[in-house]
C-alpha positions as CSV (number, residue, x, y, z in Angstrom):
1,M,0.0,0.0,0.0
2,H,1.3,3.4,-0.9
3,D,0.8,6.9,0.5
4,M,-0.7,9.7,-1.5
5,L,0.0,13.5,-1.5
6,V,-2.8,16.1,-1.7
7,R,-2.4,19.7,-2.5
8,L,-4.7,21.5,0.0
9,M,-5.1,24.7,-2.0
10,D,-7.3,23.0,-4.6
11,L,-9.9,21.2,-2.6
12,P,-13.4,20.8,-4.0
13,D,-16.4,22.8,-2.6
14,I,-18.6,20.4,-0.7
15,S,-21.1,22.9,0.7
16,K,-24.0,22.1,-1.7
17,E,-23.6,18.3,-1.1
18,E,-23.4,18.8,2.7
19,K,-26.5,21.1,2.7
20,A,-28.5,18.6,0.5
21,L,-27.7,15.7,2.8
22,F,-28.9,17.7,5.8
23,E,-32.1,18.9,4.1
24,K,-33.1,15.6,2.5
25,E,-31.9,13.1,5.1
26,G,-31.0,14.9,8.3
27,I,-27.4,14.0,8.0
28,F,-24.9,16.4,9.5
29,F,-21.1,16.5,10.0
30,K,-19.3,17.5,13.1
31,R,-16.2,17.1,15.2
32,P,-17.2,14.9,18.1
33,I,-16.4,16.2,21.6
34,P,-14.7,14.3,24.5
35,P,-18.0,13.0,26.1
36,E,-18.6,11.2,22.8
37,K,-15.2,9.5,22.7
38,S,-16.2,6.0,23.8
39,I,-19.2,6.0,21.6
40,V,-17.2,7.0,18.5
41,V,-14.2,4.7,19.3
42,D,-16.5,1.7,20.0
43,W,-18.4,2.3,16.8
44,V,-15.2,2.4,14.7
45,G,-14.0,-0.8,16.4
46,Q,-17.4,-2.5,15.8
47,H,-17.8,-1.5,12.2
48,F,-14.1,-1.4,11.0
49,S,-11.2,-2.7,13.1
50,T,-9.6,-2.4,16.5
51,N,-6.5,-0.8,14.9
52,W,-8.7,1.9,13.5
53,A,-10.5,2.3,16.8
54,D,-7.0,2.9,18.4
55,E,-6.2,5.5,15.8
56,T,-9.6,7.2,16.4
57,E,-8.9,7.2,20.2
58,A,-5.6,9.0,19.5
59,A,-7.6,11.7,17.5
60,F,-9.3,12.5,20.8
61,T,-6.1,13.6,22.4
62,T,-6.3,17.0,20.8
63,L,-8.9,19.8,21.1
64,P,-10.7,20.3,18.9
65,V,-10.7,16.5,18.2
66,N,-8.9,15.5,15.0
67,C,-11.9,13.6,13.7
68,F,-15.2,14.2,11.9
69,I,-18.3,12.1,12.0
70,A,-21.4,11.9,9.8
71,Q,-24.4,11.7,12.1
72,R,-28.2,11.3,11.8
73,E,-30.0,11.7,15.1
74,Q,-28.2,9.3,17.4
75,E,-26.6,7.2,14.6
76,I,-23.0,7.5,13.4
77,L,-22.8,6.8,9.6
78,G,-19.2,7.5,8.9
79,F,-16.0,8.9,10.3
80,A,-12.6,10.4,9.2
81,C,-9.6,11.1,11.4
82,F,-6.4,13.1,10.7
83,E,-3.2,13.6,12.6
84,S,-4.0,10.6,14.7
85,T,-1.0,8.4,13.9
86,A,1.4,10.9,12.3
87,R,1.5,14.6,11.7
88,N,-0.2,15.8,8.5
89,F,-1.6,12.3,7.8
90,F,-5.3,11.7,6.8
91,G,-7.0,8.5,8.0
92,P,-8.4,6.2,9.0
93,T,-11.8,6.8,7.4
94,G,-14.9,4.7,6.8
95,V,-18.6,4.9,6.0
96,L,-21.2,2.2,6.7
97,P,-21.6,0.0,3.6
98,S,-25.4,0.8,3.6
99,K,-24.6,4.5,3.4
100,R,-22.0,4.6,0.7
101,G,-22.6,6.4,-2.6
102,K,-24.2,9.4,-0.9
103,N,-20.9,11.5,-0.7
104,L,-20.5,11.1,3.0
105,G,-17.0,9.8,2.5
106,K,-16.1,12.7,0.2
107,I,-17.5,15.3,2.7
108,L,-15.6,13.7,5.6
109,L,-12.4,13.6,3.5
110,V,-12.6,17.2,2.4
111,K,-13.6,18.5,5.9
112,S,-10.6,16.7,7.3
113,L,-8.2,18.1,4.7
114,L,-9.6,21.6,5.2
115,A,-8.8,21.2,8.9
116,L,-5.2,20.2,8.0
117,K,-5.1,23.3,5.8
118,E,-6.3,25.5,8.7
119,M,-3.5,24.0,10.8
120,G,-1.0,25.5,8.3
121,Y,-0.3,22.7,6.0
122,A,-0.1,23.2,2.2
123,Y,-0.1,19.5,1.4
124,A,-1.4,16.4,3.3
125,I,-0.5,12.8,3.2
126,I,-3.1,10.1,2.8
127,G,-1.5,7.1,4.5
128,G,-1.6,3.5,3.4
129,I,-4.3,4.0,0.8
130,G,-6.6,1.4,-0.5
131,P,-8.6,3.0,-3.4
132,A,-6.1,5.3,-5.1
133,S,-8.5,6.1,-7.9
134,Y,-11.0,7.4,-5.5
135,Y,-8.5,9.9,-3.9
136,E,-7.2,10.9,-7.3
137,K,-10.7,11.7,-8.6
138,T,-12.0,13.3,-5.4
139,V,-9.2,15.5,-4.3
140,G,-6.5,15.2,-7.0
141,A,-4.2,13.1,-4.8
142,T,-1.1,11.5,-6.4
143,I,0.8,8.5,-5.3
144,I,4.1,9.2,-3.5
145,E,6.8,7.1,-5.2
146,K,8.6,4.6,-3.1
147,S,6.1,5.0,-0.3
148,E,5.0,1.4,-0.1
149,K,7.3,1.3,3.0
150,S,5.0,3.6,5.0
151,I,4.5,4.2,8.6
152,Y,2.1,1.2,8.6
153,Q,4.7,-1.2,7.1
154,N,5.2,-3.4,10.1
155,L,1.9,-2.7,11.9
156,L,0.9,-5.2,14.5
157,K,-2.7,-6.2,13.7
158,H,-5.4,-7.4,16.1
159,R,-6.7,-10.9,15.4
160,K,-10.3,-11.1,14.2
């Protein structure tokens, strides 16, 4: 798995998509706050992996929290973290399979990258990517050559 580089000066405008999701489906996006930590971390562990839950927990060590969630009423639909494992890194991120195709992932991605831009970065790294074509199309990310030996290279993984 490679890392990707994103230029933060050229991010797409997501405001119309975000507004439409709220108006049509009541879905909104926010940074969770510390009293929501166990709910968010447990949700990530239940729907994705314990490793990702650990990274999400690390995102709660800063204020504001380095994570965004997609929420409808009391239900989490997706999440995205940044600067949880390494400075200037985006990820992990995930959306419930039943909610994919609604632009939730795109909005979570862009909101996270905008937060990195607000922190003073001009570029961001998407670490250990899976779907490179998605990131290329959505935010113009490019693969970083020789990055297959990433921060995640020798990651200890929880058994399923």
